[in-house]
C-alpha positions in Angstrom: -33.1 7.2 -21.8 -32.0 5.3 -18.8 -33.2 1.8 -19.9 -30.7 1.2 -22.7 -27.8 2.3 -20.5 -28.8 -0.1 -17.7 -29.2 -2.9 -20.3 -25.7 -2.3 -21.6 -24.4 -2.1 -18.0 -26.0 -5.4 -17.1 -24.6 -7.1 -20.2 -21.1 -5.8 -19.3 -21.4 -7.3 -15.8 -22.6 -10.6 -17.1 -19.7 -10.9 -19.6 -17.1 -10.4 -16.8 -17.8 -14.0 -15.6 -16.0 -15.3 -18.7 -12.9 -13.1 -18.1 -10.6 -15.5 -16.2 -8.1 -12.9 -15.4 -10.6 -10.6 -13.8 -12.2 -13.5 -11.9 -8.8 -14.6 -10.7 -8.0 -11.0 -9.5 -11.3 -10.9 -7.6 -10.6 -14.2 -5.9 -7.1 -13.1 -4.9 -8.5 -9.9 -3.3 -11.3 -12.0 -1.6 -8.7 -14.4 -0.2 -6.6 -11.5 1.2 -9.6 -9.7 2.7 -11.2 -12.9 4.1 -8.0 -14.2 5.7 -6.3 -10.9 6.5 -5.8 -11.7 10.2 -3.7 -14.7 9.2 -1.9 -13.2 6.2 -1.0 -10.0 8.1 1.4 -12.0 10.3 3.5 -13.2 7.4 3.2 -10.0 5.5 4.3 -7.9 8.4 7.4 -10.1 8.7 8.4 -8.8 5.3 7.2 -5.2 5.9 9.0 -5.0 9.3 11.3 -8.0 9.9 12.0 -6.8 13.4 8.5 -7.6 14.5 8.9 -11.4 14.0 8.1 -13.1 17.3 9.4 -16.4 18.6 13.0 -15.8 17.5 15.7 -14.7 19.9 18.9 -13.3 18.6 22.1 -13.9 20.6 24.6 -11.1 20.3 28.2 -11.2 21.4 29.4 -7.9 22.9 33.0 -6.9 23.4 35.1 -3.7 23.7 35.7 -0.8 26.1 32.0 0.1 26.1 30.9 -3.5 26.6 29.1 -3.0 29.9 26.9 -0.2 28.7 26.1 -1.8 25.3 25.4 -5.2 26.9 22.9 -3.7 29.2 21.0 -2.1 26.3 21.1 -5.3 24.3 19.6 -7.3 27.2 16.8 -4.8 27.5 15.7 -5.4 23.9 12.9 -7.9 23.2 13.9 -11.1 21.5 17.6 -10.3 22.1 20.2 -11.7 24.5 23.7 -10.4 25.0 26.9 -12.4 25.8 30.0 -10.6 26.9 33.5 -11.5 25.7 36.8 -10.3 27.0 38.4 -9.8 23.6 37.5 -9.2 20.0 39.2 -12.5 18.9 37.0 -14.5 21.4 33.9 -12.8 20.1 34.8 -13.4 16.5 35.6 -17.0 17.2 32.2 -17.5 18.9 30.6 -15.9 15.8 32.4 -18.2 13.4 31.5 -21.2 15.5 27.8 -20.0 15.4 27.7 -19.7 19.2 26.2 -16.2 18.7 24.1 -14.8 15.8 26.0 -11.5 15.6 28.8 -9.5 17.3 29.0 -5.9 18.4 32.5 -4.5 18.8 32.2 -1.3 20.9 35.3 0.8 21.6 35.7 4.3 23.1 38.0 6.6 21.2 38.4 10.3 21.8 35.3 10.5 23.9 33.2 8.7 21.4 31.9 5.2 21.1 32.5 3.4 17.8 30.5 0.2 17.2 31.3 -2.4 14.5 28.6 -5.0 13.8 29.2 -8.5 12.4 26.2 -10.3 11.0 25.8 -13.5 8.9 25.7 -13.4 5.1 22.6 -12.5 3.2 19.5 -14.5 4.1 16.1 -14.0 5.6 17.7 -14.6 9.0 20.2 -11.9 8.3 17.4 -9.4 7.6 15.8 -10.0 11.0 19.2 -9.8 12.8 20.2 -6.5 11.1 16.8 -4.9 11.9 17.2 -6.0 15.6 20.8 -4.7 15.8 19.7 -1.4 14.3 17.0 -1.0 17.0 19.5 -1.9 19.7 22.1 0.6 18.5 19.4 3.3 18.1 18.4 2.7 21.8 22.1 2.8 22.8 22.5 6.1 21.0 19.6 7.6 23.0 21.1 6.3 26.3 24.5 7.7 25.5 23.1 11.1 24.6 21.1 11.3 27.7 24.1 10.4 29.9 26.3 12.9 28.2 23.9 15.8 27.9 25.0 17.3 31.3 28.6 17.6 30.0 27.7 19.5 26.8 28.0 23.2 26.3 24.9 23.2 24.1 21.7 21.2 24.1 21.9 18.4 21.5 19.1 18.1 18.9 16.3 16.0 20.2 15.9 12.6 18.6 12.5 11.8 17.1 10.0 10.5 19.7 9.4 6.8 19.8 6.1 5.7 18.4 3.9 3.4 20.4 2.1 1.8 17.5 2.7 -1.8 16.5 3.9 -2.7 13.0 0.7 -4.8 12.6 -1.4 -1.6 13.1 0.7 0.4 10.7 0.7 -2.3 8.0 -3.0 -2.9 8.2 -4.0 0.7 7.7 -1.2 2.0 5.5 -0.6 -1.0 3.2 -3.3 -3.6 3.4 -6.4 -1.3 3.5 -5.3 1.0 0.6 -4.3 -2.1 -1.4 -7.8 -3.6 -1.1 -9.5 -0.2 -1.8 -7.5 0.9 -4.8 -6.7 -2.3 -6.6 -10.4 -2.7 -7.6 -10.2 0.9 -8.9 -7.3 0.1 -11.2 -9.0 -3.2 -12.3 -12.2 -1.3 -13.1 -10.3 1.1 -15.4 -8.7 -1.8 -17.2 -12.1 -3.4 -17.6 -13.4 -0.3 -19.2 -10.5 -0.2 -21.7 -11.1 -3.8 -22.7 -14.8 -3.4 -23.0 -14.6 -0.4 -25.3 -11.8 -1.7 -27.5 -13.5 -5.1 -27.9 -16.5 -3.3 -29.5 -14.2 -1.9 -32.1 -12.2 -5.1 -32.7 -15.3 -7.3 -33.0 -17.3 -4.8 -35.0 -20.2 -5.0 -32.6 -20.3 -1.2 -32.0 -22.2 -0.8 -35.2 -24.7 -3.5 -34.2 -25.4 -1.6 -31.0 -25.9 1.7 -32.9 -28.5 0.1 -35.2 -30.7 -0.1 -32.1 -32.2 3.2 -30.8 -29.1 3.8 -28.7 -26.6 6.6 -29.1 -22.8 6.3 -28.7 -23.1 8.3 -25.5 -25.6 5.7 -24.2 -23.2 2.9 -25.0 -20.3 4.6 -23.3 -22.5 5.5 -20.3 -23.5 1.8 -19.8 -19.9 0.6 -20.0 -18.6 3.3 -17.6 -21.4 2.7 -15.1 -20.8 -1.1 -15.1 -17.0 -0.7 -14.6 -17.2 2.1 -12.1 -19.8 0.3 -9.9 -17.5 -2.7 -9.4 -14.9 -0.9 -7.4 -17.0 0.4 -4.5 -19.0 -2.9 -4.4 -15.7 -4.8 -4.0 -14.3 -2.3 -1.5 -17.4 -2.5 0.6 -17.1 -6.3 0.8 -13.4 -6.1 1.6 -14.0 -3.6 4.4 -16.7 -5.9 5.9 -14.3 -8.8 5.8 -11.5 -6.8 7.3 -13.9 -5.7 10.1 -14.9 -9.3 10.6 -11.2 -10.2 11.0 -10.6 -7.5 13.6 -9.4 -4.6 11.6 -11.9 -1.9 12.5 -12.7 0.9 10.0 -14.0 4.1 11.5 -15.6 5.9 8.4 -16.5 3.2 5.9 -19.1 5.3 4.1 -16.6 8.1 3.5 -14.0 5.6 2.3 -16.5 4.1 -0.2 -17.4 7.5 -1.5 -13.7 8.2 -2.1 -13.3 4.8 -3.8 -16.4 5.4 -6.0 -15.2 8.9 -7.0 -11.7 7.6 -7.9 -13.2 4.6 -9.8 -15.4 7.0 -11.9 -12.3 9.1 -12.6 -10.1 6.1 -13.5 -12.8 4.4 -15.6 -13.4 7.6 -17.4 -9.7 7.9 -18.2 -9.7 4.3 -19.5 -12.8 4.8 -21.6 -11.4 8.0 -23.1 -8.1 6.3 -24.0 -10.0 3.4 -25.6 -12.0 5.7 -27.8 -9.0 7.6 -28.9 -6.8 4.5 -29.4 -9.1 1.6 -30.3 -6.2 -0.9 -30.4 -6.4 -2.9 -27.1 -2.6 -3.2 -26.5 -2.0 0.5 -27.2 -4.9 1.6 -25.0 -3.9 -0.7 -22.1 -0.3 0.5 -22.3 -1.4 4.2 -22.3 -3.8 3.5 -19.4 -1.2 1.7 -17.3 1.3 4.4 -17.8 -1.2 7.2 -17.2 -2.5 5.6 -14.0 1.0 4.9 -12.7 2.2 8.5 -13.3 -1.0 10.1 -12.0 -1.2 7.9 -8.9 2.5 8.1 -8.2 2.4 11.8 -8.5 -0.4 12.1 -5.9 1.8 10.5 -3.3 3.8 13.7 -3.2 0.8 15.5 -1.9 0.1 15.6 1.8 -3.6 14.6 1.3 -3.1 11.9 -1.3 -5.6 9.1 -1.7 -3.6 6.6 0.4 -3.3 9.0 3.3 -6.9 10.0 3.0 -8.2 6.4 3.2 -5.8 5.5 6.0 -6.8 8.5 8.1 -10.5 7.9 7.5 -10.1 4.3 8.6 -8.4 5.1 11.9 -10.7 8.1 12.5 -7.8 10.7 12.4 -9.8 13.2 10.4 -10.0 17.0 10.8 -12.6 19.6 9.8 -11.2 19.8 6.2 -11.8 16.1 5.4 -15.4 16.5 4.3 -14.3 19.1 1.8 -11.5 16.7 0.7 -14.0 13.9 0.1 -16.2 16.3 -1.8 -13.2 17.3 -3.9 -12.7 13.7 -5.0 -16.4 13.4 -5.9 -16.2 16.7 -7.9 -13.1 15.4 -9.7 -14.7 12.1 -10.7 -18.0 13.6 -11.8 -16.2 16.4 -13.6 -14.2 14.0 -15.6 -17.3 11.9 -16.4 -19.2 15.0 -17.7 -16.3 16.0 -19.9 -16.2 12.5 -21.4 -19.9 12.6 -22.2 -19.5 15.9 -23.9 -16.4 14.7 -25.8 -17.9 11.5 -27.1 -19.9 13.0 -30.0 -16.8 15.0 -31.1 -14.3 12.0 -31.1 -15.7 10.9 -34.4 -16.3 7.2 -34.0 -16.4 5.5 -37.4 -19.9 4.7 -38.7 
């Protein structure tokens, strides 16, 4: 019973070489994983513009609270403060591009009011705004600490500062999940195309002439598509590790990817059997995956969070059960599909 399924699976894998879209998607993922250490620098600049190195922002500071704010600005990395005696002088320096931004800090009724001037919208503006926001956040902390002794009640504590770099956060919360789950979605799309093509070309009947059941045909297609995702993810993890992004629990991550791939491929194959038209099936698959995956982000232990925590080694005693839950979900969906195939009523 296993030989016909493996034959169909091998045939499906061989035909993928002629699919230019799939091959291009694989090459893009390979490029990202292979050169992640170089790409992450540019990508992090979009993810967190304030992390850009080699660019110093000159900020003009004026107003009644000039001394305190100027001290905070000078303490920021990649920022230099310049004091001005009046707002008109600071604005003139800004208009003449002697400074990149201006902070007007005035004390009124025991409070400090800060007005920021930044250049018009551009990539440079984004970096400046992020740096100003960080400086003002630090200034707020300093002011609250200095005024805490004069308050009748203790102010609410500000969130603690995190010590992680944006490169670390981007690599494990954006780049790694992208390389792990993109193959899963592509595998599901492959399953949809594979099944619908059999209907459109009329080759499903030719397969059924041989001693192969419809369940065997679906099994071979599901196996081929579902096997692609963990294979790709394993290669991507190896390339990330080679580029310096260490992954603590690669085996557990691959199990999660394989389970989700089986679940998504099963969904794609089911939709293709119910709606043999390729466009309709692909549309339903895309909408279904987006809704399902987007909905899981509301859960505390969603797939992205699970993969990120497994990669950094921040796992608790419940994570083996969570990984087992993903496996049970994928296998359960596959079993339901095998039982439903004879009842779908494929023509012929």
